C-alpha positions as CSV (number, residue, x, y, z in Angstrom):
1,M,-44.9,-114.6,98.0
2,M,-45.9,-111.6,95.6
3,T,-47.7,-108.4,96.5
4,N,-51.1,-107.8,95.4
5,T,-49.7,-105.3,92.8
6,E,-47.3,-107.6,91.3
7,I,-50.0,-110.2,91.1
8,K,-52.1,-107.7,88.9
9,T,-49.3,-107.0,86.9
10,K,-48.6,-110.4,86.2
11,G,-52.3,-111.4,85.6
12,M,-52.5,-108.7,83.0
13,Q,-49.2,-109.5,81.3
14,V,-50.7,-113.0,81.1
15,L,-53.9,-112.0,79.9
16,A,-52.6,-109.5,77.0
17,Q,-50.1,-112.2,76.0
18,Y,-52.7,-115.0,75.3
19,L,-56.1,-112.5,74.4
20,G,-54.6,-109.0,73.2
21,D,-54.6,-106.1,74.8
22,V,-58.1,-105.0,74.0
23,E,-59.6,-108.4,74.9
24,A,-57.6,-108.6,77.9
25,E,-59.0,-105.2,79.1
26,K,-62.6,-106.0,78.1
27,F,-62.1,-109.5,80.0
28,V,-61.1,-107.4,83.4
29,A,-64.4,-105.2,82.8
30,L,-66.5,-107.8,82.1
31,I,-65.5,-109.7,85.6
32,Q,-65.8,-106.5,87.4
33,R,-69.1,-105.4,85.9
34,E,-70.9,-108.7,86.0
35,K,-72.1,-110.8,89.1
36,F,-69.4,-113.3,88.5
37,D,-68.6,-116.4,90.6
38,Y,-64.8,-117.0,89.9
39,T,-64.5,-120.5,92.0
40,E,-67.5,-121.9,90.2
41,W,-66.4,-120.8,86.9
42,R,-62.5,-122.2,87.5
43,Q,-63.8,-125.6,89.0
44,E,-65.7,-125.8,85.7
45,M,-62.9,-125.3,83.7
46,D,-60.7,-128.0,82.0
47,E,-57.0,-127.5,82.1
48,E,-56.5,-129.1,78.8
49,L,-58.8,-126.3,77.3
50,S,-57.2,-123.5,74.7
51,I,-57.5,-120.0,75.7
52,E,-60.2,-119.5,73.0
53,E,-62.4,-122.3,74.7
54,I,-61.8,-121.1,78.2
55,S,-62.9,-117.4,77.1
56,H,-66.3,-119.3,75.3
57,R,-67.0,-120.9,78.4
58,A,-66.5,-117.8,80.7
59,M,-68.6,-115.8,78.6
60,A,-71.5,-118.7,78.6
61,M,-70.9,-118.5,82.5
62,R,-71.4,-114.7,82.3
63,E,-75.0,-115.1,80.3
64,K,-75.8,-117.7,82.9
65,V,-75.6,-115.6,85.8
66,A,-77.1,-112.7,84.0
67,S,-80.2,-114.5,83.2
C-alpha cells in the first residue's frame, strides 16, 4: 500500500503527463477551490473517454456546482 505522499506524487506525475505541468496545477487548484463532489463526478465519467473529454466534463461539473 502506498503512503499518502506517494499517492500525491504519483497523482501529480500522471496529471502532468496527460495535461502538462500548467494544466495539472490548474486542475489541482480548481479541485481545492471549488465545491466539488469527486465521487459524483467519477461515477458519471466513462472510462473510454479521452483525457480532454474528461477535463471538459470536469469543468462542466464545476460550473454546475458553482451555480
